[in-house]
N, C-alpha and C positions, 0 to 999 in steps of 0.2 A: 722079739725085741732085737733091734739092730744097733751095734755100736756106732758111734760117730766121733769125729776127731776133735770136737770143740768143747768138751766139758769134763775132762779128767775122769774118765771111767764111767760116766753116766751113760744111759742107753736111751735111744729114742723110742717112745711108746708106739705101738701100732695104732692106726686109725681104724676103729671098729665101731661104726656109728649106730646108735639107737636113736630113732626119730620119733618125736612126739608132736603131733599137730597142735598148734596154738590157736587155730581159727583165724577169723578176720578181725578187722578193727584196730590192728596194731600198725603203727608206723615206726620207722627206724629211730626217729627222734625220741619218741616215747620209750622205746625199748632201751636206748642208751641212757635216757634220763633215769629210768627205774633201776637199771643195773649198775649205775655209776660207782657204787662203793664196793663192787666185786673187784678182786685183784686183777690188774692188767687189762681193764676194759679198753677195747679199741673198736671203732666204728667205721665202716665203709658205707656211705649214706647217699643213696639216690634221692635227693631231696626234691627234685623237680627237673623240668626240661626234658630233653631227648638225647640219647636213649635212656629210658628209666626202666631197668629190667629187674635187678636184684639189689638188696642191701644186706649187709652182714654186721652183726655185733658179736665180737669174740670176747671171752672172759676166761679167767683163771688158766693162763697158758702153762704148759709144762716147762717151758723155758722163756724167761722174760729177758729180751735182748737189751732193754734199757736199764736194767737193775744191776748195779755193780756187785751186789751180793749173790748173783746167780751163777757165779763161776766164770769159766772161759766162755766168751760169747762170740758168735760170728760177727765179723765187722765188714764184710764185703758181700756183693751179690753172689759170687761163686760159693762162698762159705754158707750163706743162707740156703742156696739151692742144694748143697750137699747134705745139710741137715734135713731138709724137707724130703729128699730122696731116701734118707735112712729110715723114714717113718713108713713102715709097711702098711699098705692099704688093704683092708679086709671088708669091703662093702662100699656102698655109694650113698652120699648125702644128696638131698634135693638141692638144686641150684648149681652154680658153677664151681664152688669151692669145696675141695675134697680133703680138708684138713691140711695144716702146714703153716706157713708164715702169713701173718696179717700185720701190716704196719707200714713204716716209712723208711726210705733211704733218703738221707739228707746231708747237706753240707754242714757238718757239726762245728760248733764254736766251743772253745775252751775244753772242758771235760765232758761235754755232752755226748751222747751216743750218736755215731754215724748211722746206726741201725736202731730204730725205735719200734716197739711192738714186741712180738714174740711168736712162738709156735703153738698153735691152738688145735685142740681136738673138740672143744666145746664152743658152740656158738648158736646164735639165732639167725636164721636165714629168712628173709622176707621176699616173696615173689610178687612183684608189682603188677605183673600181667594177670595173675589169678586173684590177687588181693589176699593171699594166705601167708601164714608164717609158721615156721617149724623150729622146735628146739632140737638141736643135735648134740648128743653126748657121746663122745668118741673114745673114751678110755676108762679103765678101772673096772673093778668088780661091781656086782649089783648093788651092794651096800654103799660103795663110794659114789656110784651114779645116782642113787636115790638121794643122797645128801646134797649133791650138786643140783639135782632137779628141784628139790625142795627150796633151796636158796633162791633159785631163779623164780619159781612160781610165787613164793612169798613176796618178792619184790615187785613182780608184775601185778599181783593182786593189790599191793599197797598203793600203787599208782605214782603219779608224778611227784618229784621232790624238787621241783624247779625253784631257784632262788635268784636273788639280785646280784649284780656285779657292777663294777665301776671302771670306766675307761677315762684316763686323764688326757691332758694336752700333749701334743708331740714335743719330744725333747731332742735337743741336739746331742749326738754322740761325740766323744772326744775325737778330734781330727776331721770331723765331717762338717760340711756346710749344710744347713737346713734347707738351702735352696737347691742343692744338687744331689743329695743322698737318695738312692733308690730304695733303701730300707729305712723305715721310720720306726721310732720307739716311743712308747708312752707308758705311764704308770698304769697298773691294773690291780684290782682286788676282786676276789670272788672265786668261783669254781669254773675251770675252763670248759666243763661240760655245758654249763649255762651259757657261756660265750658261744659255743658251737650251736646250741639250740637257737640262739638269737640270730646267728649268721645264716643258718639254713632257712630261717623264715624271711630274712631280709634279702637273701641272695640264693634262692632255691635252684641249685644246679645239679646235673646228673652224677657228678663225680666228686662229691664232698666227702669229708671224713675227719677223723680225729685219732691221733695216737699220742699216748702219754708215757712219761718216764718219771722217776721220783722227783726231779727238780723242775718239771715243766711238761710241755707237750707241744704238738704241732697240729694246726687245723688247716684243712685244704678246702678251697671253694672253687673247684675247677670244672671246666667243660671240655678240657683237652685230654684226649686219650694218648698217653705217651707210648704205651705198648700193650697189646693183648696177644697172647699165644694160646691157641687151642690145637693140640696135636702138633703138627709141624707148620701150621699156618700162622704167620705173624702179621699183625696189622697195627698201624699207627695212624693218628689223625691230627696233623698239625693244625693249629687254629690261629686265625687272625681276628683281633677285635675289630668290629665294624663300626656300627653307629648306634647311639642310644635310641630306644624305642620312644614313640610319640603317642600320647593318649588318643589323639584324633585318628581314627582308623584309616581314613583316606590318606592323610599325610604320612601315616606309618607305612602304608602300602607303597606310596611314592618313594619313601626312604629306602625300602627294600629293593625296589626296581633300580634305583640309582646305585645302590651298593653292588648289585649283581651286574650292572652294566659298566662299572668302573674298570677301565683298562688297567689302571694302576693297581687296584686291589687284586685283579685276576693275575697280573704279572707277579706281584708279591707272593700270592698263594702258590703259584706254580713253582716259584723259587724255593719256598718253604718245603714243598713236596719233594723237589729235587735234592735239597739239602738233607732231608730225612732219608731219602733213598741212598745217599752216600753211606750213611751208617749201616743200612741194611746190606749193602753190597758185600761186606766182608763175612757175612753170617748166613746168607741165604743161597739157594741153588742158583747158578748162573742162568740168566734169562727169565727168572720167575718174578722179578719185581714189576709191579704195575702201579701206576699213579692214576687215580680216578679223576673225575670232574669236580670242580668246586661245588660245595653244597652249603646251603644256608641253614644255620641253626639259630633259633631265637630263644634266649632266656627271657625271664619276665621284664628285664629292663634293658636288654641289649641284643641287637642283631649281630651275628658273627658268621664268618665264612670258614669252612674247613675243607680239607682235601685228604682222601684216604690213600695211604701207601701200604702195599701188601707184598708179601713174598713167602716162598716155601723154604723153611729152615733146612740147612744141610744135615743137621742132626738134632736130636732132642736136647743135647747139651748146649747147643748154640743159643738157646733162648736166654740163658743167664748172661752169656757174653754180649749179646745184643742189648739187653737191658743195661748192663754196666756201661757200654759205650754211649748209650743215649743219656745216661745219668751223668756222664763225664768222668767216670773213674779212670778211663784211659783216653778221654777225648778232649781234655782241656776245657776251655771256656765255652765251647760250642754245645756242651751237654746241658740238660735241664738242671736247675738248682736242687731239685728234690722231687720225690714222687711218693704217692701213697697208694697201697693196693695189696694184692695177695700173690703168693707163689705157693702152689699146693703140691700134695704128694703125687698127683698125676702128671706133674710137670707143666701144668697150665699156669698162666699168670695173667694179671691185668693190673696196670698201674696208671694212675692219672698224674699228669705233670702238675706239680704243686705251685701253680700260678693262678691266682694269688694264694699266698700262704700267710698264716699268722703263727708265730712261735711264742709260746708262753714260757717265761723263765722266772724261777723263784729261787731266792737264796735266803739266808737267815734273816736278812734285814730289808731286802727289797723284792719287789715283784713287778714285772713289766711285760709288755708285748713288743715284738718286732714284726712289723708288717712289710711284706714285699709283694709286688705285683709283676716282677720281671725287670730285666735290665734294658729293655728296648725303649723306643720313644713312648712317652706317656706313662712309663712305669711309676714315677713318683706321683703323678696326678691320680692314677688308679689306686695306689696305696692310700693316698689321702682320702679318696672317696670311700674306700673300704673302712677306714677308721671312722669316718663320719657316720656310716651306716651302723657300726658297732656302738658308737657313742649315743646315737639316737635310740638304739634298741635297749640301752640300759635303763630307760624309763625316766631318767632325769636330764637327758641331753648331755652334751659335752661338759667337762669340768673346767 
């Protein structure tokens, strides 16, 4: 047990995983659905698209960053990394995540947490390559683990608990013009897990997810890799929205060829790669940065172009500083508005840029959604399209 500086004498538990195969036939949406009432449930959900490698559903964290009752909580990337590093690792789990932080860094409003999610030793990992799933229990004695195992298995055996939700019309926020605001708000009622399940079906992307806190939660439906670190190797993949897909296969192929041949799109993508490389420059070994060639990625309803930026970190500690810079903690408005992912006890991390994102906010008297698809050109239109998808998925259309 290692002391850490963020919770008044509490200690960080070791990550000592016991692994139980769950077999095939599970998908992350169903696991998140079944486990929704366990404390602190968070999901990193490869719902579709490419790359579709692993999904994670964490539950019952030993520290919940979004709960005001959990004591002194980390509020920056560096503090989150310090707590994860204090968790001694005694074994390996299947998949990329080796216990640690699962959740979101975000631009918080009012009294909401800037860090949502928590520190997890218990989770379900789904390997989309092999089609298998495993339950990982990483702390406690045999009796304690048996109790947590039983709670999970009972819920998986019980099956789906999916329910209805309602999405209302877009509302103007005080001081905003409904014609110019990039973040849209509307009334909502229901369980945010059901909202996520509807979103992953309507917009199946490889880097979706959900993090919750007592007064709300954040959903991400992204195809953009903000940052991945394995060992000393750092990788990012800026993404440009391209063109909607067309049902006619021949016309769709023509649309792809036009997109790939567009000098304007190629120039914009190279500029995005160069801008991302500027963030890398302060944190990676000199001369190690490479910018790849533009690549096409096609979601079910959209063709997009991306470009890979890679570099060799100067030290293992540089990963947190690079993530903080990309998030905008020290980079001003050039950083991403938020990100969802993991940072583990091995020092590895992966975060998706939360574009588009849906924030659920609940108070004693009101409940609503704030939808954002980025501040660039077309951000408002993309947010409106996302709300239309959600309104259609509620079963009764928009209200």
